[in-house]
Every structure is written in C-alpha cells, then in structure tokens.
RODO-2510 file (C-alpha; in nm, 4 decimals, decimal comma):
residues 340
     n   res          X          Y          Z
     1     x     0,0000     0,0000     0,0000
     2     x     0,2815     0,2375     0,0953
     3     x     0,4614     0,1611    -0,2316
     4     x     0,1521     0,2427    -0,4382
     5     x     0,1192     0,5733    -0,2565
     6     x     0,4790     0,6729    -0,3408
     7     x     0,4384     0,5832    -0,7121
     8     x     0,1175     0,7839    -0,7283
     9     x     0,2945     1,0880    -0,5815
    10     x     0,5813     1,0601    -0,8375
    11     x     0,3399     1,0354    -1,1331
    12     x     0,1582     1,3455    -1,0164
    13     x     0,4876     1,5382    -0,9809
    14     x     0,6244     1,4567    -1,3308
    15     x     0,3913     1,6885    -1,5319
    16     x     0,4656     1,9747    -1,2942
    17     x     0,8429     1,9158    -1,3282
    18     x     0,8272     1,9063    -1,7113
    19     x     0,6231     2,2253    -1,7218
    20     x     0,8747     2,4027    -1,4949
    21     x     1,1708     2,2856    -1,7094
    22     x     1,0114     2,3966    -2,0362
    23     x     0,9265     2,7374    -1,8929
    24     x     1,2839     2,7855    -1,7653
    25     x     1,4398     2,6822    -2,0987
    26     x     1,2092     2,9161    -2,2902
    27     x     1,3087     3,2053    -2,0659
    28     x     1,6827     3,1341    -2,1183
    29     x     1,6433     3,1039    -2,4977
    30     x     1,4491     3,4299    -2,5058
    31     x     1,7330     3,6187    -2,3294
    32     x     2,0131     3,4572    -2,5388
    33     x     2,1562     3,6782    -2,8236
    34     x     2,0686     3,5337    -3,1644
    35     x     2,3744     3,4220    -3,3684
    36     x     2,3706     3,5161    -3,7362
    37     x     2,3887     3,2374    -3,9934
    38     x     2,6997     3,2308    -4,2117
    39     x     2,5976     3,2140    -4,5762
    40     x     2,9227     3,3092    -4,7534
    41     x     3,2187     3,0980    -4,8647
    42     x     3,5806     3,1761    -4,7971
    43     x     3,9128     3,0261    -4,9091
    44     x     4,1742     3,0757    -4,6394
    45     x     4,4782     2,9141    -4,7918
    46     x     4,6419     2,7902    -5,1097
    47     x     4,6933     2,4531    -4,9422
    48     x     4,3224     2,3889    -4,9161
    49     x     4,3216     2,0200    -4,8328
    50     x     4,5232     2,0757    -4,5139
    51     x     4,2699     2,3192    -4,3652
    52     x     4,0571     2,1563    -4,0978
    53     x     3,7949     2,3455    -3,9040
    54     x     3,8321     2,6886    -4,0630
    55     x     3,7021     2,9755    -3,8522
    56     x     3,6132     3,3410    -3,9158
    57     x     3,4973     3,5587    -3,6257
    58     x     3,4631     3,2434    -3,4168
    59     x     3,2071     3,0881    -3,6517
    60     x     3,2933     2,7639    -3,8275
    61     x     3,2577     2,7963    -4,2030
    62     x     3,0858     2,5407    -4,4197
    63     x     3,3151     2,5016    -4,7177
    64     x     3,1881     2,4068    -5,0604
    65     x     3,3892     2,0960    -5,1505
    66     x     3,3516     2,1596    -5,5232
    67     x     3,5347     2,4923    -5,4780
    68     x     3,8217     2,3162    -5,3030
    69     x     3,8458     2,0447    -5,5649
    70     x     3,8471     2,2965    -5,8499
    71     x     4,1191     2,5072    -5,6864
    72     x     4,3413     2,2098    -5,6158
    73     x     4,2864     2,0565    -5,9607
    74     x     4,4313     2,3685    -6,1216
    75     x     4,7554     2,3072    -5,9308
    76     x     4,8033     1,9568    -6,0691
    77     x     4,8762     2,0657    -6,4258
    78     x     5,2533     2,0588    -6,3637
    79     x     5,4582     1,7684    -6,2320
    80     x     5,6522     1,9118    -5,9355
    81     x     5,9352     1,6672    -6,0040
    82     x     6,0004     1,8242    -6,3450
    83     x     6,2028     2,1375    -6,4227
    84     x     5,9751     2,4270    -6,5244
    85     x     6,0047     2,5352    -6,8895
    86     x     6,2960     2,2939    -6,9312
    87     x     6,2805     2,2750    -7,3117
    88     x     6,2516     2,6523    -7,3429
    89     x     6,5680     2,6973    -7,1350
    90     x     6,7609     2,4315    -7,3234
    91     x     6,7866     2,1969    -7,0260
    92     x     7,0067     2,4463    -6,8367
    93     x     6,9362     2,4277    -6,4635
    94     x     7,2061     2,5348    -6,2206
    95     x     7,2846     2,7793    -5,9408
    96     x     7,5831     2,9522    -6,0988
    97     x     7,4183     3,2905    -6,1542
    98     x     7,1085     3,4943    -6,2313
    99     x     7,1878     3,5082    -6,6044
   100     x     7,3426     3,1720    -6,6875
   101     x     7,1951     3,1277    -7,0345
   102     x     7,4641     3,2775    -7,2552
   103     x     7,5115     2,9429    -7,4304
   104     x     7,1555     2,9452    -7,5640
   105     x     7,1597     3,0122    -7,9386
   106     x     6,7908     2,9638    -8,0092
   107     x     6,5525     3,2251    -7,8677
   108     x     6,1804     3,2617    -7,9437
   109     x     6,0875     3,5655    -8,1504
   110     x     5,7795     3,5808    -7,9286
   111     x     5,6478     3,3834    -7,6332
   112     x     5,3203     3,4050    -7,4415
   113     x     5,3475     3,4283    -7,0600
   114     x     5,0428     3,3269    -6,8541
   115     x     4,9991     3,5747    -6,5657
   116     x     4,6700     3,4493    -6,4228
   117     x     4,8244     3,2950    -6,1102
   118     x     5,0160     3,6024    -5,9921
   119     x     5,0740     3,6888    -5,6270
   120     x     5,2346     4,0168    -5,5203
   121     x     5,5676     3,9299    -5,3497
   122     x     5,4989     4,2033    -5,0948
   123     x     5,2399     4,4800    -5,0923
   124     x     5,4816     4,7637    -5,0257
   125     x     5,5258     5,0992    -5,1957
   126     x     5,7889     5,1333    -5,4660
   127     x     6,1058     5,3097    -5,3490
   128     x     6,3147     5,2697    -5,6655
   129     x     6,2143     5,1930    -6,0223
   130     x     6,3621     5,0047    -6,3172
   131     x     6,6074     5,2350    -6,4948
   132     x     6,9395     5,4189    -6,4910
   133     x     7,1236     5,4683    -6,1640
   134     x     7,4508     5,6520    -6,2160
   135     x     7,7025     5,4199    -6,3797
   136     x     7,4982     5,1157    -6,2855
   137     x     7,1662     5,0055    -6,4262
   138     x     6,8858     4,9002    -6,1926
   139     x     6,7308     4,5877    -6,3459
   140     x     6,4370     4,5576    -6,1065
   141     x     6,2135     4,7564    -5,8763
   142     x     6,2555     4,8089    -5,5019
   143     x     5,9599     4,7659    -5,2674
   144     x     5,9624     4,8940    -4,9124
   145     x     5,9679     4,6161    -4,6527
   146     x     6,0725     4,5889    -4,2909
   147     x     6,3319     4,3345    -4,1812
   148     x     6,1410     4,0134    -4,1150
   149     x     5,8439     4,0841    -4,3453
   150     x     5,7311     3,7728    -4,5356
   151     x     5,8128     3,7614    -4,9074
   152     x     5,5943     3,5445    -5,1332
   153     x     5,6444     3,3578    -5,4628
   154     x     5,5004     3,5520    -5,7566
   155     x     5,3989     3,2403    -5,9549
   156     x     5,4087     2,8596    -5,9309
   157     x     5,7616     2,7369    -5,9900
   158     x     6,0852     2,5903    -5,8628
   159     x     6,3691     2,7498    -5,6696
   160     x     6,6770     2,7549    -5,8931
   161     x     6,9056     2,9461    -5,6567
   162     x     6,9389     3,0535    -5,2937
   163     x     7,2637     3,2447    -5,2640
   164     x     7,4524     3,5248    -5,0879
   165     x     7,6251     3,8097    -5,2714
   166     x     7,7998     4,0554    -5,0416
   167     x     7,8342     4,3425    -5,2914
   168     x     7,5119     4,2824    -5,4783
   169     x     7,1851     4,1073    -5,4046
   170     x     7,2768     4,0016    -5,0500
   171     x     7,0727     3,6927    -4,9662
   172     x     6,8612     3,6279    -5,2737
   173     x     6,6300     3,3715    -5,4330
   174     x     6,5884     3,2992    -5,8048
   175     x     6,2791     3,1077    -5,9149
   176     x     6,1971     2,9503    -6,2515
   177     x     5,8228     2,9537    -6,3073
   178     x     5,5920     2,7199    -6,4921
   179     x     5,4902     3,0059    -6,7236
   180     x     5,8515     3,0543    -6,8436
   181     x     5,9453     3,3639    -6,6425
   182     x     6,2185     3,3784    -6,3814
   183     x     6,1945     3,6116    -6,0813
   184     x     6,4637     3,7411    -5,8467
   185     x     6,4095     3,8410    -5,4820
   186     x     6,7052     4,0298    -5,3331
   187     x     6,8364     4,1690    -5,0008
   188     x     6,6570     3,9056    -4,7888
   189     x     6,7404     3,8380    -4,4259
   190     x     6,6470     3,4696    -4,4323
   191     x     6,5587     3,1898    -4,6750
   192     x     6,2363     2,9956    -4,6208
   193     x     6,2932     2,7643    -4,9196
   194     x     6,5706     2,5443    -5,0584
   195     x     6,7113     2,4954    -5,4063
   196     x     6,5078     2,2562    -5,6263
   197     x     6,2008     2,3025    -5,4045
   198     x     5,8667     2,3427    -5,5824
   199     x     5,6730     2,6423    -5,4491
   200     x     5,3161     2,7467    -5,5250
   201     x     5,2213     3,1051    -5,5950
   202     x     5,1689     3,2998    -5,2739
   203     x     5,3745     3,0666    -5,0561
   204     x     5,6523     3,2201    -4,8384
   205     x     6,0041     3,2049    -4,9829
   206     x     6,1995     3,4393    -4,7545
   207     x     6,2026     3,7281    -4,5087
   208     x     6,2680     4,0887    -4,6016
   209     x     6,6054     4,2348    -4,5094
   210     x     6,8877     4,4790    -4,5714
   211     x     7,1708     4,2534    -4,6896
   212     x     7,4231     4,3044    -4,9688
   213     x     7,4510     4,6343    -5,1535
   214     x     7,1619     4,8029    -4,9740
   215     x     7,1160     5,1277    -4,7831
   216     x     6,7877     5,0357    -4,6160
   217     x     6,5513     4,7424    -4,5763
   218     x     6,3712     4,6683    -4,9027
   219     x     6,2884     4,3932    -5,1517
   220     x     6,4644     4,4061    -5,4879
   221     x     6,2333     4,2326    -5,7375
   222     x     6,3220     4,1385    -6,0971
   223     x     6,1354     3,9692    -6,3814
   224     x     6,3550     3,7901    -6,6365
   225     x     6,3096     3,5718    -6,9429
   226     x     6,5937     3,3436    -7,0517
   227     x     6,8128     3,5459    -6,8169
   228     x     6,7325     3,8810    -6,9764
   229     x     6,5665     4,1475    -6,7563
   230     x     6,2211     4,2778    -6,8446
   231     x     6,0943     4,5993    -6,6889
   232     x     5,8573     4,4656    -6,4172
   233     x     5,6244     4,7589    -6,4858
   234     x     5,5400     4,6002    -6,8222
   235     x     5,3906     4,3085    -6,6299
   236     x     5,2836     4,4274    -6,2831
   237     x     5,0621     4,7163    -6,1736
   238     x     5,2552     4,8065    -5,8579
   239     x     4,9940     5,0552    -5,7399
   240     x     4,7162     4,7966    -5,7339
   241     x     4,9328     4,4895    -5,6599
   242     x     4,8167     4,2896    -5,9618
   243     x     4,9115     4,2238    -6,3251
   244     x     4,7940     4,4583    -6,6001
   245     x     4,6594     4,1676    -6,8074
   246     x     4,6210     3,7900    -6,7886
   247     x     4,9068     3,7362    -7,0326
   248     x     5,2218     3,9084    -7,1553
   249     x     5,3818     3,8549    -7,4971
   250     x     5,7606     3,8511    -7,4725
   251     x     5,9469     3,9741    -7,7795
   252     x     6,2909     4,1188    -7,8447
   253     x     6,1381     4,4606    -7,7757
   254     x     6,0488     4,3528    -7,4205
   255     x     6,4148     4,3784    -7,3204
   256     x     6,4333     4,7464    -7,4114
   257     x     6,6257     4,9582    -7,1576
   258     x     6,4694     5,2859    -7,0568
   259     x     6,6679     5,6082    -7,0250
   260     x     6,4449     5,7031    -6,7336
   261     x     6,6064     5,7318    -6,3908
   262     x     6,5254     5,4675    -6,1310
   263     x     6,4157     5,7588    -5,9105
   264     x     6,1029     5,8004    -6,1243
   265     x     5,8480     5,6204    -5,9073
   266     x     5,4928     5,4970    -5,9535
   267     x     5,3247     5,7446    -5,7204
   268     x     5,0341     5,8944    -5,9132
   269     x     4,7051     5,7470    -6,0391
   270     x     4,7838     5,9255    -6,3666
   271     x     5,1152     5,7425    -6,4043
   272     x     5,1486     5,6140    -6,7585
   273     x     5,2597     5,2526    -6,7707
   274     x     5,5642     5,2182    -6,9972
   275     x     5,5193     4,9910    -7,2960
   276     x     5,7849     4,8137    -7,5014
   277     x     5,8705     4,9587    -7,8437
   278     x     5,6559     4,8205    -8,1225
   279     x     5,9430     4,7169    -8,3479
   280     x     6,0516     4,3556    -8,3060
   281     x     6,3830     4,2430    -8,4483
   282     x     6,3722     3,8894    -8,5835
   283     x     6,6392     3,6480    -8,4708
   284     x     6,8537     3,4900    -8,7423
   285     x     6,9201     3,1867    -8,5208
   286     x     6,7112     2,8700    -8,5552
   287     x     6,4162     2,8789    -8,3189
   288     x     6,2466     2,5584    -8,2105
   289     x     5,9254     2,7455    -8,1321
   290     x     5,9084     2,8748    -8,4894
   291     x     6,0763     2,6393    -8,7345
   292     x     6,1299     2,3242    -8,5300
   293     x     6,4977     2,2892    -8,6312
   294     x     6,6232     2,2750    -8,2728
   295     x     6,5768     1,9338    -8,1113
   296     x     6,6026     1,8077    -7,7544
   297     x     6,6456     1,4678    -7,5943
   298     x     6,5180     1,3842    -7,2447
   299     x     6,7695     1,1776    -7,0460
   300     x     6,6600     0,8285    -6,9393
   301     x     6,8002     0,5754    -6,6951
   302     x     7,1258     0,4214    -6,8237
   303     x     7,1958     0,6947    -7,0803
   304     x     7,5523     0,8143    -7,1473
   305     x     7,6744     1,1012    -7,3626
   306     x     7,8212     0,8504    -7,6072
   307     x     7,4987     0,6551    -7,6393
   308     x     7,2904     0,9720    -7,6815
   309     x     7,5327     1,1042    -7,9457
   310     x     7,5264     0,7807    -8,1471
   311     x     7,1470     0,7533    -8,1241
   312     x     7,0973     1,1054    -8,2545
   313     x     7,3724     1,1209    -8,5170
   314     x     7,5968     1,3710    -8,3403
   315     x     7,9173     1,3731    -8,1319
   316     x     7,9972     1,4007    -7,7630
   317     x     8,1889     1,7253    -7,8256
   318     x     7,8881     1,8746    -8,0055
   319     x     7,6558     1,7774    -7,7190
   320     x     7,8910     1,9374    -7,4663
   321     x     7,9128     2,2562    -7,6720
   322     x     7,5378     2,2858    -7,7256
   323     x     7,4575     2,2289    -7,3568
   324     x     7,7514     2,4085    -7,1957
   325     x     7,8629     2,0926    -7,0133
   326     x     8,1725     1,8705    -6,9947
   327     x     8,2216     1,4972    -7,0434
   328     x     8,2294     1,4654    -6,6625
   329     x     7,8906     1,6317    -6,6097
   330     x     7,6411     1,4024    -6,4358
   331     x     7,3429     1,3242    -6,6559
   332     x     7,0267     1,3722    -6,4494
   333     x     6,7296     1,1541    -6,5447
   334     x     6,4444     1,3653    -6,6817
   335     x     6,6651     1,6589    -6,7830
   336     x     6,6600     1,7749    -7,1466
   337     x     6,9731     1,7845    -7,3634
   338     x     6,9874     1,9919    -7,6776
   339     x     7,0979     1,7626    -7,9603
   340     x     7,0823     1,9966    -8,2635
***
C-alpha cells in the first residue's frame, strides 16, 4: 500500500516538473543573443586540403567541396618533379648565376606568358624603379619592406638558386616559373625555401632584409626571361598589386632599356605605364618554337653522352658545346639535352 502511494505521488509530480523545465528553458532562450547564420564561402589558404575546421569571427565555415576540388585541380597541371620550362631553357638548370643562359643560341621571336596565377611578393610601396642609376643600371624595382616581413612567390615554380652576394643582391632567391618567367628576390634576411624546391604562388620564400649592396631594408624584385631582364612595370601594376593583363607577350622589344632614372616612381594614379617599343627584331638563329629545327632529348636511366650522341647522329663534343657541359657532367634523369 505504501509503495503504491509513493508511485502515485511521483506520477503526479512529473507533469509539474516538465512544465517548470520547459518554462525555464524558454526564458533562457528568449534572453540569449541570436547568432547570425553564415551564408558566404571563404578560401583561407592555397593549401586547401590541409585546412581543418576553418574559422572566421569564431564561426565555423561550411566550405563548398567543389570549390576546393576545383582550386586544387588547377595546381596539378605541372609535375613538381620536373624542371619548369625545361625545353625553353635548353635543359640548363644550375645555381651559378642569375643570367646563366649565354650558351643558348635559339631564342623565341615571341612567347606568351600566362599571368593568371600572380601573387604580389609584398604589398609595399615602390622606393626605386627600373632604370638608370649613375654608372649602374637598376634591373628591377625596389619595394619597401621591414626586416622580417614575409616575401611570397610571384607564380608557381621551382627554386633555382638561394645564394649570398655581399656586394650585390645580399641573400637572394631565383625562381623559374611554370609560365617561363624567372623572378629574383634580393636583399633578404632569411631563406624559407631550398634549391630545387617546388613552391606554389603565394607561398613564403623568404624574409625581407637589408643585406648586400643596400642602404635600407627593401625587396629588390626582378622579372627575367631566358636570363634577360624585363621591366617589371610592363607586367605588374605596382599601385594595385596585380598584373595589367592575364598574359604578356615577350618579344625582343620587351628587353628594351629605358633612359628614365630609377628615381622616377609609380606614385600617381595618372602614371602612364611604360610599354615596349613596337618594333621587333627577328632572330637569325634557328628557333624551335618557330621552325622546329632545334631538337632536344630527355635523359633516361642508363643513358651516357656517347649513347645519346650515337642515337641522334651527333658527337659528344657537339653535345657538350650545345649544352655548356663537360664529359664529366652528371646526366640527371628527366633533364633535357639539346641535340641539334
């Protein structure tokens, strides 16, 4: 009897308890600030697959997987184990200098450079332009940085050189890009990459500094093609930190030197972007991109200079001369040799 009485009391108390709990929860929810729904998408990094639990203002973002897949797919067009633009550069890949292509005899009369994947190395104001500087010529532009500022790769590519030059560039990086350009980053305080490392556009390559022939912390930035300097202003809009167009056509006229002083800076919205002369001198040398007379051979496992020469109807001496190598040079698998 006593047990029945207790059960009856509990059953009667349950509805009252549930009503009290619901009322309390409603009151708390009513006083709680409403959190806005996040409806936008955001890409936080070039290395998209490694990002887990991305946050913005403390709110976890819901990423659209198709956006990630599309962005990453565009990065798989180039094999990172290959040398960028290897055929164009005649198989020459070394760390002996910024302009190491004097042995190249075949140059394109014109070549299209894809600029769509550009990243500004550093968003700093220009402190010195491309142009004359006393007895020396300034082959790049200087951008103001502080020591320790992060410097980024301008395009996808591979690090050809990390070197120190006491009376010149200081600590500097040279990159060969997939699009055929080479870029130089001078006066760094520290390297964040190594030679032969593949780097994606926008990834850190070094820290800004004041090393070498420098009178203040800055980044010296050059754009080169087959070792020859091109005025970076032809390619980059340094006021808006982007490229003028999605592509740039390199011709002999692109290497034109200006008589303008390097002190002439890009400081006004009315600044007129310099353009290369319209006349283009045609090269008399054979050009594989035009007439197909220049041929290359990609080195395979077990190849020797003698075997390559016999297979392609040439001599070891001719191969060495065409490729600026010696008979003792190690043949690297996958590298291109010019054979004619």
